[in-house]
C-alpha positions in Angstrom: 135.5 113.1 121.2 135.6 109.3 121.6 133.3 107.7 124.2 133.3 104.0 124.9 130.5 102.1 126.5 130.8 98.5 127.5 128.2 96.3 129.0 128.7 92.5 129.1 129.0 91.6 125.4 128.0 95.1 124.1 130.8 97.4 122.9 129.7 100.8 121.7 132.2 103.4 120.5 130.6 106.8 120.0 132.5 109.5 118.1 130.9 112.9 118.6 132.6 115.7 116.6 135.5 113.3 116.1 138.7 114.7 114.5 140.1 113.0 111.5 142.9 111.6 113.8 140.3 110.1 116.2 138.3 108.5 113.4 141.5 107.1 111.8 142.5 105.8 115.2 139.2 104.0 115.7 139.3 102.6 112.2 142.7 101.1 112.8 141.9 99.9 116.3 138.8 98.0 115.2 140.3 96.9 111.8 137.6 98.5 109.7 137.9 97.5 106.1 139.3 100.1 103.6 136.0 100.1 101.6 134.1 101.4 104.7 136.9 103.9 105.5 136.6 105.2 101.9 132.9 105.8 102.4 133.6 107.7 105.6 136.1 109.9 103.8 133.9 110.4 100.7 131.4 113.2 100.1 128.4 111.0 99.4 125.3 112.7 100.7 122.9 109.9 100.1 121.6 107.6 102.8 123.3 104.2 102.7 122.5 100.9 104.3 124.7 98.0 103.4 125.1 94.6 105.0 127.6 92.0 104.3 128.8 89.0 106.3 131.0 90.9 108.7 129.5 94.4 108.9 126.4 96.6 108.8 127.2 100.1 107.4 124.5 102.8 107.7 124.7 106.5 106.9 121.7 108.6 107.7 121.2 112.1 106.3 125.0 112.4 106.1 124.7 113.2 109.9 125.0 109.9 111.6 127.1 106.9 110.5 127.0 103.4 112.1 129.4 100.6 111.6 128.2 97.4 113.3 129.7 94.0 113.7 129.4 91.2 116.2 132.3 92.7 118.2 131.3 96.4 118.3 129.0 99.2 117.3 130.6 102.5 116.1 128.6 105.6 115.8 130.0 108.8 114.2 128.2 112.2 114.3 129.1 115.8 114.5 126.3 117.1 116.9 125.1 115.9 120.3 122.2 113.4 119.9 119.7 113.1 122.8 118.9 109.5 121.9 122.6 108.6 122.3 122.9 110.4 125.6 119.9 108.6 126.9 121.1 105.2 125.7 124.6 105.7 127.0 123.2 106.5 130.5 121.0 103.4 130.3 124.1 101.3 129.6 126.2 103.0 132.3 123.4 102.5 134.9 122.8 98.9 133.8 119.2 99.7 132.9 119.4 97.9 129.6 117.6 94.6 129.8 120.3 92.2 128.7 117.7 89.6 127.7 116.5 92.1 125.1 119.7 93.8 124.1 122.2 91.1 124.1 124.4 91.9 121.1 125.7 94.9 119.2 123.2 94.5 116.3 120.3 94.6 118.7 121.9 97.6 120.4 122.0 99.2 116.9 118.3 98.6 116.5 117.7 100.0 120.0 119.6 103.2 119.1 117.6 103.6 115.9 114.4 103.2 117.7 115.4 105.9 120.2 116.5 108.2 117.4 113.1 107.9 115.7 111.2 108.2 119.0 113.0 111.4 119.8 112.4 112.8 116.3 108.7 112.0 116.7 108.6 114.0 120.0 110.5 116.9 118.4 108.1 117.0 115.4 105.1 116.9 117.8 106.5 119.8 119.7 106.9 121.8 116.5 103.4 121.0 115.5 102.1 122.2 118.9 104.1 125.5 118.5 102.6 126.0 115.0 99.1 125.4 116.4 99.6 128.0 119.1 100.9 130.5 116.5 97.8 129.9 114.3 95.5 130.5 117.3 97.3 133.7 118.1 97.0 134.9 114.5 93.3 134.0 114.4 92.5 135.8 117.6 94.0 139.1 116.4 
């Protein structure tokens, strides 16, 4: 599914569980270079972060891919991501401080920050569950 969020100069295209046709369409619409398209189609499982003059390309855990330029930010992932849901609502409700997030590369950093913040909360929740289980075991 393709979702597009626009806010002033920010242009975020989010593909969640995108089909090959949807991904190809976005690659063509935004004139993504063939070397980046090849990376998307490859089976490389390693994390990647590459910067050149026109683009930032990042692939994290083979689960989330970002393509960022001055004109847009494209995110591609197969599962729903809470950080993206939260950030998209912030954009839709105009809750993003435009002084702080005023271009697509800063939006990329904002999304990464939210990803790691959500992961930290999730890990903390798991830790609390483990502690509760330990206490139950020790009481018996």
